LOKEPA-177836 format. One record per residue (C-alpha): x, y, z; residue in one letter. Coordinates in steps of 0.05 Angstrom, whole numbers, plus 32768, in hexadecimal, padded with zeros to 4 digits. Last residue first. Layout:
% residues N
XYZA
...
//
This chain:
% residues 999
83E9813A7F3CX
839F81417F49X
839380F97F31X
83CA80E07F5EX
83AA81027F9AX
836680E67F88X
8382809F7F83X
83A480A87FC7X
836280BC7FE6X
8340807E7FC8X
837680517FE7X
836B8071802BX
832080698024X
8329801F8012X
83568015804EX
83248038807CX
82EC800C8060X
83147FCD806FX
83227FE480B5X
82D97FF280C2X
82C47FAE80A6X
82F57F8C80D6X
82DA7FB48111X
82937FA280FDX
82A67F5880FDX
82C77F5E8141X
828D7F85815FX
82587F52814AX
821D7F798167X
820D7F968123X
82037F518105X
82337F3980CEX
82137F35808AX
82497F5C8065X
82807F38808AX
82A17F108052X
828F7F46801FX
82B27F7C8046X
82EF7F50804EX
82F27F418004X
82EB7F8C7FF7X
832B7F988020X
83507F627FF9X
833B7F7F7FB6X
83507FC57FCEX
83967FAD7FDFX
839D7F8A7F9CX
83877FC97F78X
83B47FF57FA3X
83F57FCF7F93X
842A80017FA7X
844E7FD47FD9X
84317FFB8013X
83EB7FED7FF8X
83FA7FA37FF1X
84137FA5803AX
83D17FC48050X
83AB7F8E802BX
83D57F568048X
83C37F6D808FX
837A7F728078X
837B7F2A805EX
839C7F11809EX
83667F3180C8X
83317F15809AX
834C7ECE80A1X
834C7ED480EDX
83047EED80EAX
82EE7EB580BCX
830E7E7F80E8X
82CF7E5980FBX
82B07E6680B7X
82DB7E338092X
83187E1080AFX
833D7E0A806DX
83367E558063X
83637E6080A0X
839C7E3D807CX
83917E64803BX
83907EA68061X
83CE7E948088X
83F37E808048X
83DD7EC18029X
83F97EE48067X
843C7EC2805EX
843F7ED88015X
842D7F1F8029X
84657F1D805DX
84977F068028X
84837F407FFDX
848B7F6F8038X
84D07F528045X
84E47F5F7FFDX
84CA7FA78000X
84EC7FB68043X
850D7FF7802DX
85387FCF7FFCX
85747FC28028X
854D7FA18061X
85597FA580ADX
85367FE880B4X
850D7FD580F1X
84CD7FDD80C9X
84E57FA4809CX
84F37F7780D7X
84B07F8780F5X
848E7F7780B3X
84B27F3480B1X
849B7F2580F9X
84537F3680E8X
84557F0680ACX
84727ECE80D7X
843B7EDD810AX
84067ED380D5X
84267E9280BDX
84277E7A8106X
83DE7E8E810FX
83CA7E6480D2X
83F37E2980ECX
83D17E2D812FX
838D7E2B810DX
83A57DED80E7X
83BB7DCE8129X
83757DD68146X
83547DBB8107X
83837D7F8105X
83757D6F814EX
832A7D6E8140X
83327D468100X
835A7D0E8120X
83A17CF38128X
83C67D31810FX
84077D1E80ECX
84007D4E80B1X
83EA7D8680DFX
84257D78810DX
84567D7C80D3X
84387DBF80BEX
843E7DD98105X
84877DC4810BX
84987DE480C9X
84757E2580D9X
84987E29811DX
84DB7E1A80FCX
84CE7E5480CCX
84C17E808108X
85037E6A8127X
852A7E7780E8X
850A7EBB80DEX
851D7ED08125X
85657EB9811CX
856B7EE280DCX
85497F1F80F9X
85767F268137X
85A47EF18153X
85BA7F258187X
85757F3181A3X
85377F588190X
85237F288158X
85387EEF8185X
84FF7EFF81B5X
84CC7EFD817DX
84E77EBC8162X
84EB7E9D81A7X
84A07EAA81B1X
84917E89816EX
84BB7E4D817FX
849A7E4581C3X
84557E4A81A5X
84667E158171X
84807DE581A6X
84417DEE81CFX
84157DE28192X
843D7DA38181X
84377D8181C5X
845D7D3F81BCX
84737D3B8205X
84BD7D3F81F3X
84B17D7681BEX
848C7DA081F2X
84C67D958222X
84FA7DAC81EFX
84CF7DE881DFX
84C97DF98229X
85157DF9822EX
851A7E2881F2X
84E47E548210X
850C7E588251X
854C7E6A822BX
85277EA28206X
85087EBB8247X
854B7EBF826AX
85677EE88231X
85297F15822DX
85237F278276X
84F07F5F826CX
84C17F4682A2X
848F7F35826CX
84C27F06824CX
84D37EE6828FX
84897EDB829BX
84807EBA8256X
84BD7E8E8264X
849F7E7982A6X
845E7E678283X
84847E3C8251X
84AA7E188288X
84697E0E82AEX
84477DEE8271X
84837DC18263X
84877DA982AAX
843C7D9D82ACX
84407D72826DX
847C7D4B8287X
845B7D0C82A3X
848E7CE382CBX
84977D1D82FCX
84DD7D36830CX
84D77D7582E2X
84987D878308X
84C07D9F8344X
84EC7DCE831CX
84B07DE482F3X
848E7DFC8333X
84CA7E248347X
84CF7E408301X
84867E558305X
84917E778347X
84CF7E9D832FX
84AD7EB182EEX
84717ECE8314X
84A17EF68340X
84C17F148301X
847C7F2082E3X
845C7F47831BX
84277F6482ECX
83ED7F508319X
83D57F1D82E6X
841B7EFE82E6X
841C7EFD8331X
83DA7ED78333X
83F07EA482FFX
84327E998324X
840B7E8E8364X
83DF7E5A8342X
841C7E358329X
84407E39836CX
84037E1D8390X
83FA7DE7835BX
84437DD2835FX
84407DCC83ABX
83FE7DA683A8X
841C7D768375X
84597D6E83A2X
842C7D4C83D5X
84087D6A8411X
84307D54844DX
84737D408431X
84707D6C83F4X
84657DA9841FX
84327DE1841DX
84437E0A845BX
84717E3D843BX
843E7E478403X
84027E56842FX
840D7EA08439X
84237EAA83F1X
83E57E8583D9X
83B67EB08402X
83D67EF283EFX
83D97EDE83A6X
83907ECA83A6X
837C7F0D83C3X
83A57F32838FX
838B7F098355X
83417F0B8361X
83327EEF831CX
82FD7EBF8337X
83267E828323X
83607E9F834AX
83347EA88388X
83217E5E8381X
836A7E48837CX
837E7E7183B8X
83457E5483E1X
835B7E0D83CDX
83A27E1983E8X
83837E3B8424X
835A7DFD8433X
83967DD08428X
83C07DF98458X
83887DF9848CX
83847DAD848AX
83CE7DA6849AX
83F37DE284B7X
83B27E0384D0X
83987DC584F4X
83947DE58539X
83487DDD8538X
833C7E288534X
836E7E2B84FBX
83487DF584D6X
83087E1B84E4X
83237E5984C1X
833F7E348485X
82FE7E0E847BX
82D67E4F847FX
83017E6D8448X
82FA7E2E841EX
82AE7E318426X
82AC7E7A8412X
82D77E6E83D4X
82AC7E3383C0X
826F7E6183C0X
82937E918391X
82AA7E578367X
82677E388358X
82847E11831DX
826A7DCD8335X
82B17DB78346X
82B77DF58371X
82767DE28395X
82917D9C83A4X
82D77DB283B7X
82BE7DEA83E4X
828B7DBC8403X
82C27D8B8414X
82EA7DC38434X
82AE7DDA845CX
82A27D938475X
82EB7D8B8489X
82EE7DCE84ACX
82AE7DBF84D3X
82CA7D7D84E9X
830B7D9E8500X
82E47DD38525X
82B97DA0854BX
826F7DA08539X
82457DAC8576X
822E7DF28562X
82087DD78527X
821B7D918511X
81D77D8A84F0X
81E17DC684C2X
82287DB484B0X
82167D6B84A4X
81D97D80847BX
82057DAB844FX
82347D718444X
81FB7D418433X
81DC7D718402X
821F7D7C83DFX
822C7D3283D9X
81E67D2883BCX
81F27D5F8388X
82347D3E8376X
82147CFA836AX
824F7CD98346X
82487C99836EX
828A7CA68392X
82727CEC83A2X
82327CD083BFX
825B7CA083EAX
82867CD88404X
824A7D048413X
82277CCA8435X
82637CC28464X
825D7D0B8477X
82137D018480X
82227CC584ACX
82517CEB84DAX
82237D2784DDX
81E47D0184F0X
81F97CFD8539X
81F37D48853EX
81AB7D438525X
81937D1E8563X
81497D308566X
81347CE98556X
811F7CFE850FX
81657D1A8504X
81857CD9851AX
81567CB284EDX
81657CDE84B1X
81AF7CD284BAX
81A47C8784BEX
817A7C86847FX
81AE7CAE8459X
81E47C7E846FX
81B77C44845BX
81AC7C5F8414X
81F67C70840BX
820D7C2A8420X
81D87C0C83F3X
81F47C3383B8X
823B7C2283CAX
82317BD683CBX
827B7BC283CCX
82777B948408X
829B7BC88432X
82667BFA841DX
822F7BCA8433X
82537BC58476X
82517C11847FX
82087C12846AX
81F87BDD849DX
821D7C0784D0X
81F47C4484BFX
81B37C1E84C8X
81CC7C04850BX
81DD7C4B8520X
81967C618511X
81787C278538X
81A67C338574X
81967C7E8572X
814B7C6F8574X
81587C4285B0X
817C7C7A85D5X
81477CAD85C2X
810F7C8585E1X
80D07CA985C8X
80BC7C6F859CX
80F87C428591X
80D57C0085A0X
80BC7BEA855BX
81017BD28547X
81307BD38583X
81437B898585X
813E7B7C853AX
816B7BB7852BX
819F7BA1855DX
819D7B5A8540X
81A57B7884FBX
81E87B948511X
81FF7B50852AX
81E97B2E84EAX
820E7B6084BFX
824D7B5584E8X
82487B0984E0X
823C7B118496X
827B7B3B848DX
82A67B0884B2X
82877ACF848BX
82927AF28449X
82DD7AF78456X
83027B398456X
834A7B318440X
834D7B76841FX
83467B988463X
83367B67849AX
833A7B9F84CEX
82FC7BC084B0X
82D27B8184B8X
82EE7B7684FEX
82D87BBC8510X
82927BAA84F9X
82957B6E8529X
82A87B9D8562X
82707BCD8551X
823D7B95854FX
82557B7D8594X
824E7BC385B1X
82097BC98591X
81F27B8985B0X
82097BA085F4X
81E77BE485EEX
81A77BC585D1X
81A27B9A8610X
81AC7BD5863EX
81787C00861BX
81467BC78612X
81417BB9865CX
815D7B8A8690X
81497B4E86BBX
810C7B3B8692X
81257AF3868BX
81307AFA8640X
81567B3B864EX
81847B188680X
81917ADF8650X
81A17B0E8617X
81CB7B398645X
81F47AFD865EX
82057AE28618X
821C7B278600X
82417B388641X
82697AF7863AX
827A7AFF85F0X
82907B4885F6X
82D57B388612X
82E57B0385DEX
82CF7B3085A6X
82F97B6985C1X
83367B3D85C8X
832E7B28857FX
83267B70856AX
83657B8C858CX
836C7BC9855FX
83697BFC8597X
83217C0C8585X
83127BC18589X
832D7BBE85D0X
83017BF985E3X
82C67BD185CAX
82D07BA08603X
82CB7BD98636X
82897BED8616X
82717BA6861EX
82847BA98668X
825C7BE9866FX
82207BC8864DX
82267B8D867DX
82247BBC86B8X
81E87BDF8699X
81C37B9D8698X
81D97B8B86DFX
81B87BCB86FBX
81B67BC38747X
81E17BFE875BX
821B7BD0876CX
82157BB28726X
82187BF88709X
82557C078734X
82797BC8871DX
826A7BD886D4X
82837C2086DEX
82C57C0386F8X
82C97BD786BAX
82BD7C14868FX
82F57C3786B4X
83257BFE86A9X
83177BFC865EX
831C7C478652X
83677C4C8643X
835D7C3D85F9X
83307C7A85F0X
83277CA5862EX
82E97CCD8619X
82B47C998629X
82D67C848669X
82C27CC4868CX
827A7CB68677X
827A7C718697X
829F7C8886D5X
826C7CBF86E3X
82337C9086D1X
824C7C5C8703X
82567C928738X
820D7CA68731X
81F57C5E8736X
82227C538773X
82027C908795X
822A7CD08798X
82397CEC87DDX
82297D2F87FDX
82377D3E8847X
825E7D7C8836X
82A67D7D8850X
82BF7DB1881EX
82EB7D7D87FDX
82AF7D4E87F6X
82867D8587D6X
82BF7D9787A7X
82C67D4D8793X
827B7D478787X
827A7D86875DX
82B47D6E8734X
82937D2B8726X
82517D4C8713X
82757D7C86E4X
82957D3F86C3X
824F7D2286BAX
823B7D628695X
827B7D60866CX
826A7D1A8654X
82237D308644X
82417D668618X
82147D5785DDX
81D07D3A85EFX
81C47CEF85EEX
817E7CF5860DX
818F7CCA864BX
81D57CE9864EX
81BA7D31864EX
81837D238680X
81B37CFD86ADX
81E47D3786ACX
81AE7D6B86BBX
81927D4486F5X
81D77D378712X
81EA7D80870BX
81AB7D948730X
81BB7D648769X
82037D7E876DX
81F07DC7876FX
82017DF18732X
81BB7E0A8723X
81BD7E2E86E0X
81787E1286CFX
81927DFB868CX
816B7E0D864EX
81557DE18614X
814B7DF185CAX
818D7DD585B6X
81A97DA785ECX
81C97DC48629X
82137DC48638X
821F7E0B8620X
81E37E1F864BX
82097E16868CX
820A7DD286AFX
824E7DDF86CDX
825E7E2986CCX
82847E40868EX
82CA7E5D8692X
82D97E8D8658X
83097E6D8627X
83407E9E8616X
83417EAE85CCX
83807E9285AEX
83AF7EC68592X
83CD7EB08550X
84177EA58559X
84517ED3854EX
84957EB1854AX
848B7EB284FEX
84A07E7584D4X
84587E5C84CFX
84477E9E84AFX
84087EC084CAX
83C87EA784ABX
83A67EB6846AX
835E7EA78456X
83467EE68478X
83157EC984AAX
82EF7F0184CDX
82EC7EF58518X
82C37F19854DX
82AD7F51851FX
82B27F9D8528X
82E67F98855FX
82E87FD4858DX
830680198581X
8327803C85BBX
836A804A8599X
8345806C8560X
831C8098858EX
835B80AD85B3X
837D80BF8572X
834080E68559X
833B810D859AX
8386811B8599X
838181378552X
834481628563X
835E818485A2X
836381C88582X
83968200857CX
83B581E2853EX
83FE81E28553X
83EE81CB859AX
83BF8198857CX
83F5817C854EX
842781778587X
83F1815785B3X
83E58122857EX
842F8111857EX
842E810985CAX
83EE80E185C4X
840E80B08594X
844D80A985BEX
8425809D85FEX
83F7806B85DCX
8431804585BCX
8455803F85FFX
8415802E8625X
84057FF485F5X
844E7FDC85EBX
84567FC38632X
84157F9A8635X
84227F7F85EFX
84677F688603X
84A57F8985E8X
84ED7F7685DCX
85227FAD85DAX
85497FD985AAX
851A7FDE856FX
84D37FF98577X
849F7FC2857BX
848D7F7C8564X
84687F538599X
847A7F2385D1X
843E7F0885F7X
84307F20863EX
83F37F47862AX
83D27F0B860CX
83937F078638X
83647F1C8600X
83607F61861FX
83AB7F67861AX
83A97F5585D0X
83757F8B85C3X
839C7FBE85EAX
83D87FAD85C0X
83B07FB5857FX
83937FF98592X
83D8801285A9X
83F67FFC8567X
83BD801E8542X
83CB80608564X
841580568556X
84088050850CX
83DA808C8506X
840B80B8852EX
844480A08503X
841B80B384C6X
841680FA84E0X
845E80FE84F6X
847B80F284B0X
84C780F284B0X
84CC80D584F6X
84D2808B84E7X
84D18067852CX
849A8033852FX
8494803084E3X
84DC801784DFX
84C67FD284F9X
849A7FC784BCX
848F7F7C84B0X
84877F6E84FBX
844B7F9C84FEX
84297F7584C6X
84377F3584EDX
84167F52852AX
83D87F658502X
83D67F1E84E6X
83D47F03852DX
839E7F348541X
836F7F1C850BX
832D7F218532X
83117F588505X
83247F96852CX
836E7F888532X
83727F7384E9X
83507FB284D2X
837F7FDC84FEX
83BC7FBC84DEX
839F7FCA8499X
8391801384ABX
83D8801984C7X
83F480068483X
83C9803D8464X
83EA806F8493X
843080528489X
842A8059843DX
846E8079842DX
849480378432X
846E801883F9X
847A7FCD83F2X
84407FB7841FX
840C7FE98407X
83F77FC583C7X
83F37F8083E6X
83D07F9F8422X
839A7FB883F3X
83887F7683D3X
83867F4D8412X
83647F84843AX
83337F968403X
831E7F4E83FCX
83127F478447X
82EB7F878449X
82C17F71840DX
82AF7F308431X
829F7F568471X
826B7F848454X
82487F8E8497X
82447FDA848EX
82757FE584C8X
82A47FB284A9X
82A27FD68466X
82AE80198487X
82E97FFA84ADX
830D7FE1846FX
82FE8019843DX
833980458452X
836B800F8441X
834D800283FCX
8349804D83EFX
839280558403X
83AD802183D3X
837B8030839AX
83A0805D8392X
83E5807383A9X
840A80788366X
83CA80858340X
83898063832FX
834380738316X
8315803E82F8X
833780088323X
82F97FEE8347X
830F800B8389X
831A804E8369X
82D780508346X
82B680388388X
82D6806B83B6X
829D809C83B2X
826B806483BDX
8294804A83F7X
8293808E8418X
82488096840FX
823D80528430X
826A8065846AX
824A80A7847BX
826280AD84C3X
828380F284BCX
82C980D784B3X
82AD80A78480X
829380E08456X
82D48107845EX
82FD80CA8448X
82D080C2840BX
82E2810883F3X
832C80FD83FEX
832B80BA83D9X
830280D883A1X
8335810F8398X
836F80DF8399X
835080B28364X
833A80EB8337X
838081088335X
838C8146835DX
83778187833CX
83AF81B1831FX
839F819F82D6X
835881B682DDX
831981A08301X
82E881D98309X
82D481F0834FX
829381D6836EX
82B18198838EX
82E981BE83B1X
82B981F683C5X
828B81C483E7X
82C681A4840CX
82DF81EA841FX
829C81FB843DX
829781B88461X
82DE81BF847CX
82CF82058494X
829281EC84BAX
82B981AF84D4X
82F581D384F2X
83168194850EX
835F81AA8504X
836B817584CFX
8328817F84ADX
833681CA84A5X
837C81C08489X
836681898458X
832A81B38441X
835981ED8432X
838381BF8406X
834581A983E0X
833081F283DAX
8373820383BBX
837281C7838CX
832D81DD8371X
83428226836CX
8349821F8321X
838B82338302X
839B827282DCX
83E4827682F0X
83D782B68317X
839C8295833AX
83C68258834CX
83FC82868368X
83CB82AB8394X
83A7826D83ADX
83EA824B83BEX
8402828983E3X
83C1828C840AX
83C78243841CX
840F824F8431X
83FA82858460X
83C98255847FX
840182228487X
842F825584A5X
83F9826A84D6X
83F0822184E9X
8438821F8500X
846681E984E2X
848081BE851CX
8445818F8516X
845B817484D2X
8422815184ADX
83FD819184A0X
843B81AD847EX
844081718450X
83F78178843BX
840281C08426X
844681B18407X
842B817883DEX
83F681A783C3X
842A81DA83ADX
844B81A08388X
841B81A9834EX
843181F18344X
847981DC833CX
846681A08311X
844081CB82DFX
847C81F982D7X
84A981BD82D3X
848181A18299X
847D81E38273X
84C781F18279X
84E4821782B4X
8521824482A9X
84F3827C8291X
84D8828182D7X
851A82A282EDX
851982C28333X
84D382AE834BX
84DA8268832DX
8520825E834CX
850482738390X
84CB82428389X
84FC820A8378X
8527821A83B4X
84EA821A83E2X
84D681D883C4X
851A81B983D0X
851781CE841AX
84CF81BC8427X
84D081748410X
84FC81588448X
84C0814D8476X
84A781178447X
84DD80E8845EX
84B280AA8463X
84B080A58418X
848780BA83DCX
848C810483E9X
84D8810183F1X
84DD80DC83AEX
84B48111838BX
84D7814D83AAX
851B81318396X
85038128834FX
84EA816F834DX
852D81888367X
8551815F8331X
8522817D82FCX
853081C48313X
857B81B78317X
857C819C82CFX
855181D782B9X
8586820782D4X
85BF81E682ADX
860381EE82CEX
861081A382C8X
862F81A0830DX
85ED81B2832EX
85CE81748310X
860281478331X
85F181658375X
85A8815A8367X
85B781128353X
85D781068397X
8598811D83BBX
856E80F0838FX
859B80B583A0X
859180C483EAX
854680C483E0X
8547808183BCX
8570806283F5X
85448082842AX
850480608411X
84D6805083D8X
84EC801883AAX
8513802B836BX
84EF803E832BX
84F780898337X
8542807D833DX
8545806382F6X
852180A082DCX
854E80CE8303X
858B80AB82E6X
857080B0829FX
856280FA82A9X
85A8810682C2X
85C580DE8288X
859E810B8258X
85B5814C827BX
85FE813A8274X
863781138294X
861580F282D0X
863A80B282E1X
8613807082E8X
860F8050832DX
//
């Protein structure tokens, strides 16, 4: 802590303290600085220290401390106004507004005192000649707070009608307050229109657009503008997170998460700010926060998660069910204190209404998920029990009778299995349960052997490798029921289970018998097409499995045998599909299998054609959900063939045909593939939406740490490409802990860090950007190819420089230069040398070291031009050389302006002119493409010629620029700007000539 010895050191210390994070530590430092100011025995020093104290209190959770220093300031003004300079006089009147708002926020201050204060404010503003705009704004705040709508409307109108002057709040704050009133009265669209200039960055201040973004969240959801709401949350929370004084805006973000199906994120936000549960310095924002906590805890309890542990006030552990009544009671107690002070029930009514809000959307994917390291987990929606045979088991376009009796369930199950509807397995499971319940109840109800066979058959279908025994049991029951063909089909299905387990030889041996028997039985008329096709398809599947199992050792005979088996299925059912959905499905699957085998044979085009034909056949048969697998395969084949449009069509068809029956993991994979395809086609906004959906469905599938991570990684990249830096940073920061080299590859880790560094740099968080880029460079340094390492090292150096860490930046640029030299990248090496030159100019090595580095940059660039392998590379390097000469000239001028020369800089100016002439000559080699660069260098040289007392030479250069751009179109802003500068120089030279003539 620096000592305060005079007024200047006090001002420096206050300036340094203003840059510290909001909070008690900064406030304590301000209190200490006031004590130091009093020791100086300078009234203005005390005034400024009191003003500093007021400011840090206002931007903290200890707003209630503002009144004492302000009362002292006001007393000093009344006693000796001459002690206040112009700035402090303005500040004193400005802070009147803070006092008005601050009094409203403290329920112990009587309403009469606040009204008296309003009168005092109006009186003093009038005496000082200020507009009443700020007074009416303060009156509006009082009226709105107590619920006096007529007075609020009058004050609002007076606020807008009064002239803006130096006492009016900044545009951003005024627009936020005006929009808040519109939203409060149900006019969401009007509110958002008022906030638009703030949200778009036209007007900003210390707390805007932070609060406008937070306030806009629910109005956007109510208007159905969910994408904007998501963006405002990600962007706005990033602004609010580090600011201790913004508890009210923070509560808005928690509320948004609670009402958009993001309860887990809401809990994580609470966990980040434990002090918000108990901070007493600003009761009004505490009321807002606790109201939202009660809302969230009620929501979790309604979801069946009331027993889960949640963040809460320190000193004990809390469950949602325990915290809900606690937060509600505290919030209503605070509201009652305000209402007692105000003489109305308005504050309590608003708090109750807020706590009673209901979700505005069921689930709004945000693209971020709670940290994997957090003990808080995303709440899973409880699955509501569904009666067997309910509509969720019915096919699209059909309705279930709702009859849950065993006969009705049997009819429904058989209908679903006969027509290959989704959830047929579940329907037969419902039959089995109903039969067991009837038996347990003593009902005289028994399933026939055929029924029991189908129950066993369908139960086996979901067991995987353990299904063999159950299929054999089904075969026995089918035989008992007098259906030998279906018994053979069940045995064939049991054989296929061996193939699924990798035991292909055993499967072939097991299916041989049923295959021979079914053909004989069918020839004798003892079974039907369905059963025969089922056995033939099982054998074809097994033989296709053998093809895949062969890998690189695939023999033609093995492939041909599989193809023959599949064609046998087609030959059997061809011409017989008609209205028989099962046979149509066999034909479609056979087409798909032939495509699969063609792909194994290397015929990708045929594979794609047959996959498309199979998908179309399933759709034509009224079984679109079966088409999904083959459309997904078709997308991969189309991508392999370079048919990106075809891949996109197939993926979209798969999503459409999967409909409500597509599993979450399948939906996530399809959405992610669509994101990659549309992103590759440059449709980045659309790709963003697909990546967001992919992340959401990956979470739903329990694949958040794997597939979900990759989706979020891609989402961050797409947001970055769209220039939505804050949103991208939030997404990438949330995914970074889960991107691991072991699961996703170190390339993905580096790319995530790289993108995040780019975002942070755009947001002005340069130190953090440097850290991320250095992390990425540390991984890339171990790669065989060092181009990425060099690029990241250079980017990190740039971030360090922008963060004001000159020494660290110079070392990083030096390291980048070594890497550029290693990879043979001359432009990168030249850029690093130029950057080091400018840094060195401000460092210990000073002008001499800077000139040496810039000369090295020229030398390296000249050597690269001479060694260029082709004309295109030579042209690019020549342009770099011209810019390097230009920068050398700028550096020499900077040295001269810094007073480092003994001859008033004349020699350095001469050197700079020489460097500019070299730049001009170099740019001239490239013709019209570099005309503007050449003209800029010409004008810079002209100004230097004028400074050196050579007006004729300066004028000649200026006229050359005018001539070069005399035919430039009016819409060419750059050319017109160059002409304008040349004319200004000529006018200045002419003015000097007139002055000399007069002398």
